[in-house]
N, C-alpha and C positions, 0 to 999 in steps of 0.2 A: 635405330634401324629404319623406322618409318620416315624420319626426316631425311636421312641419307638417300633413301629410295626416291623420295619426292624430288630432291635436287637432281638425281640421275634422270628421272622421267621427264622433268622439265627440259632438260638438255636434249633428250632424244625425240620428244614428240613435237610435231608441228600442229598446233591446235586450230590455227586460223591464219589465213593470209589477210592481214588488215588492208592491203592495197585493193582487195576486192570491193571495198566500200568507198573507194575513191575519196578518202578523208585523210587529212594529215593535220595533227595538232601538236603544238609544243607540249612536251611532257616533262614531268618532274616526279621523282619518287619522294613521297612525303608521308609523314606520320600524322594522321588526322585524329584529333581528340575532340569529340562532340560533347554535347551537354550530358549525354548518358554516362560519360566516363569510359566508354568502350574505345579502345585504341585499335586502329587498323592501319597496316602498312600496305598501300596499294599504289598502282600506277594510275595517275589521274591528272587532268589538266589543272593548271594553276588557278587558285581563287575560286574553286568550285566546291559546292557542298551538296550533301544528300540528306535532306530532312527526314525522309521516310523510305521504307521499302514495302512495296505491295506485291503480293505473290498470288498467282492464279494457276490452276491446273489440277493435277491428280494426287494420288496418295504419296508420291515422293515429297511433296511440299505441303501436304495437309497436316496442320497441327492440332486438329480436333473438331473441325466443322461437321464431321459426320456423327459425332458422339450421340446425338439425340435422334438420329434417323433410324427407321426400321429398314435395315440393309445388312447384307453380309459384308459390305466393305467398311468395316469399322474395327477399331483395335483399342478401345479404352478399357483394357483389362490386362492383367498379367498373362504372359511374361513381357508384353510390350512395355517399354520404359524401364526395363530392368537396370540399365546403367545410366538412366536419366537422373536429374537432381532428386535425391531422396527415393530413387527407385519407383517413381510414380508413373503409372500409365496415364497419358494425357490425350491419347488419340493420335499420337505420332506413330507412323508405321515403321518403327525401328526400335532398337534397344536404347537409343539415346537421342541426341540431337539429329535433326534432319536438315536438308539443304536450305530451307527457308530461314532457319536460325543462323546457319553459318554464313549465308549471304548478308544478313543484317549485320553480323559481326564483321565480315570483310569490309563493308562500307562504313564501319564505325558507328552504326546507328544504335544498336542495342544487342544484348546477348541472346535474347529469345524473341522470336516473332510469334505472337499469340494468334489463335484462331479468331476471325472476326466475330463468330457466334459465341465466343466466351462471354457468359453473362456478367462476369466481374470486371470487364474492361471499363476504364475511365477515359475521359477526353484526352488525357496525357498519353495513354496507351495508343489511342487511335491516331494521334498526331504523328507518331513515329513509325506507323505502319502495322499491317496485319496480313495474315494469310487468308485469302478467300477460297483457297483450293479445297477440292472435295475428292477424296479417294474414290477411284472408279470412273472419273470423268475423262472426256477426251474431246478432240476437235469435232468428231462426228457426233451430232446431237443424240443419236441412237445409243451411243456408248453409255452415257449417264442413265438413260431410261432403263437399260437392261438390268442395272443394279440399284435403281431407285436412289440416286444421289443428285447433288447439285451440278447442273450442266454449266458450261462456260457462260451461257446466257444468264443463268441464275446468278453466277458469280459477278457478272457485270452489273446486275441489278443491286447486288450487295454493295458494290463499289459506289453506285449512285446514292444509295442510302448512307454510306460512309460520308460522302461529300455533304449531304444534307446535315448530318450530325455535326460534322466538323465546322461547317459554315455557321451553324447555330451557336457553336461554342466560341469560335475565334474570329468570325467575320468572313466576308466574301474575299477580300484582298489576300489575307494570309492563306486561306484555303486554296485559292487559285495558284499562288506561288508554290505552296507545298506540293500540289499535284504536278505542276510543270517541272519541278526540280527533283522529284522523287524518282527512284528507280523501280520500274515495274518489271517483274519477272514472270515468265510463262513456261510451265513445264507440263507438256501433254504429248499424246501420240502413242505411247506404249500400249495403253489399254485399247485404243482403236485397233491396232495391229494384232495384239495377242488375243483379246477377248471378242471384239465385235467382228473382226474379219476371219481370223483363223479359228477362233473358239466358237463361232456360231455360223450357221449357213445363211443368216438373214441378209447379209450383204453379198456374200459370194454367189448367191443365186442370180444377182443382177450386175455385179461388177467384177471384172478381173482386177488384179492388184494395181495395174496402171491407172484404171479408172477410179479405183477406191482411193489411191493416194491423191489423185486430183480432187476428189471430194473433200478429203482431209485438208488439203492446202486451201481450197476455196473457203471452207469454214474458218480456217485459221486467218485468212486474209480479212474476212468480215470482222472477226473478233479484234484483230489488231487495229483496224480502222475505227472500230467503236471505242476502243481504249483511247485512241488519238482524239476522237471527238469529245470525250470526257475531259481531255486536257493532258493526257500522258504524252510525254515526248521521249523519255529515256526508257526504252523497252528491250529487255534481254529475253531471248527465246532459246531455250534448250533444244538441241536436236533430240531425236529418238535415240535410245541406247541400242546396243546389240541385243535386242530383246530375246532373240533365239537362244542366248547363252545364259539367261537367268534360270535358276534351278527348276522352277515349275514348267517352263517351256522346254527344257531339256527332257523332262519326264513325259510331256505330252507329245512333243514332236521330234525328239532326238533319237528315237529307236531304242533298241535293247541296251546299247552302250551309253545312252543318255548323252550323246554328243550335242553340240550346238545345233539348233534347228535352223539350217541355212536359209530356208525359204523365208523365215521370219526376219532374219538379219538382212536379206536382200530387200525385203519390203521396207525395212527401216532405212536402208541406204537410199533407196529410191525416193522415199518421202523426204529424207534429209536434203537431197539434191534439189528437189523442188522447193523446199522450205527456204533454203539458202538463196535461191534465185528470187523468190517472192520478197524476201527482206531487202535485197538490193533494189528491186523495183519500187517498193514502198519508200525507201530512203530517197530515191530519186524523184518521187512524186508528192510526198507529204512534207511541206515546209517545216524546217527545224526538227524533223523526226530523226531519232538516233535508235534505229532498230538493230540490235546486235545479235548475230548468230553465235550461239555458244555450243561448241562441239563437245558433247559428252561421249559420243560413240567411240572415238579414237582412244582416249585414255582408259575407258572401261575395258575395251577389248585388249589393250596392252596389258592391263592388270590380270586379265583372265589368262592370257598367254604366258605371262611371266610373273606369277604371284610372289615367288620367293624374293625377287628383287625389291619388293615393297613390304616384305615381312608377313605376307599372308601365306597360309598353308592350304586352305580349303576354298575352292571357288565353284564347285559343281553342286553343292548343296548348302542349305542354310543352317544356321545354328539351332533353330527351333525344331524339335521333334526329329523325324527322319531327315528333314531338310529338303525333301524331294517334292512335297505337295503342300505342306503346311503354310498357310497365309491367312491373315485376318482371323475369322472365327475358328478356322482349323488350327491356328497356332494359339494354344491356350494352356492352362495349367495341367491339363490331362493329356497333352500331346505325348506320344510314346517316346520315352527316353528323356523327357523334359527339355532342357536347353543345354547347349555346350557350356563348359566351365569357363572358357576364355573366348569371348566373341571377337576379340581383337585379331584372332588368327583366321577369322572367316571374312570373306568378302561380302557374304549375304547373311542377313539376320534371319529372315524367313525365306520362303521359296521364291520371293519376288522382289524384296526390298533390301538394299545394302545395309551394312552395319554403320554405326556412327564413325568408326575408324576409317572405313572406306570413304565415307563422305568427307571426312576431314582431310584425307589425302587428295581426293578428286577436285573439290571445289576450288582450292587455290590454283591448281593446274589450269582449270578452265578460265578463271576470272582474272588472275593477277596480271597477265601479260597483255590483256586487251581491254582493261577497264577504261582506258582513255577514249575508246570508241563511243562511250556513253555521253561524252561532253563536247 
C-alpha cells in the first residue's frame, strides 16, 4: 500500500521547479554501489560520487548529539527507538530511522549516519559522514539557547574539528576532496517558528513575522556561506514543514478542534519563499556552489490532507501517549496509554516528529527527482 501511494504521490506533487536554478545537466538513472555495500537508485550526473553525507540542524536529523547535554531536548530513552535496530534508543527523535540515515542510504553511502559526538566513532566512520545536528536548534541563535543545545555555530565548529581529525588520519588532499564532493544537508527552521517566535514572547516583542523571517534568512545565509568557506559545495537545504499541523502545535494553536495552526503555516511559507530566493542568489554568487532547495512542506501537507492514499490512519496526534503534547522528556515509559501498537499507521511518532514510515515515504519524494542539482 505504501509503495503504491508513493508512486501516486510522485505523479501528483510538483516538489521543485529545477529551471529556477538555471542549471541543466545530462542525467542518467544509475544504481550506485559504494564501498559500504549500500545500494541506492537515484538520479545523478554521470561519473559522480558522494564519499560522505554531513548533516546539520535540529531534532529531525539529530542522531544522538544531545544525549549528554542537560536539556529537555533529548530522547535517549524508551520508547524512542522502539522500532530501531534491536529496539535501542539512540537519541534519534523517532521510533526508528530518521532522515539523516535515509539520506545516507539514498546516496549509497551507508545505512546509518552516526552522531558526531558518538564516542565510539573511528576514522572510517568519520570519513563517510556524520550528523552534527542538535535537537532544538534553529537558524535564530536564540533558539538553541532557550533549550541549552548546540547552535548552528557550535555545529560548524564541530565540522571544523571533524576536518582536523580527518586531515590527521588521511592527509590534506583526501580531506579536501572528501569535503568538496560530499553532500551537506541542513534541516532547521521549525523550532525558530514554533518555539522561539510563537512559543515565546522574546522575539515577538521586537519583530513581526516578516522581520523575524528576515532574521532567520540572514542567519541561514551566514551559515551557508561559512559551510562554503570550509569547502562544502553540494548543500541541500530543507524547507520548513507545515509546522502548524504537527500535533503539538495543533494543541497549542489550533483551538478546541485542534485544527492546523494557520498562522504557523503562513510563517513557514513566508520563510520558505525567502529561503528559496536566498539559495538562488547564493548559487549565482558562489563559484561552483550547488545549493538545492528541498521542499518538504508540499508533500507533508499532502499526506496530512490525504493520509489514506499513503496507508496512514492518524495524522493529528502522535503514537506516544495521548499524542497531543508528548515529545522528548514527556514521551517516556510512563506516558498515559503507552505507545500505539502499530506506528506504521501514524504519521507522527510523538507530538512533533514523524514516524520512520513517514520518513521512508517522504525522503524519496523530496530527493529522487532533483538529485542531479547537486552535481
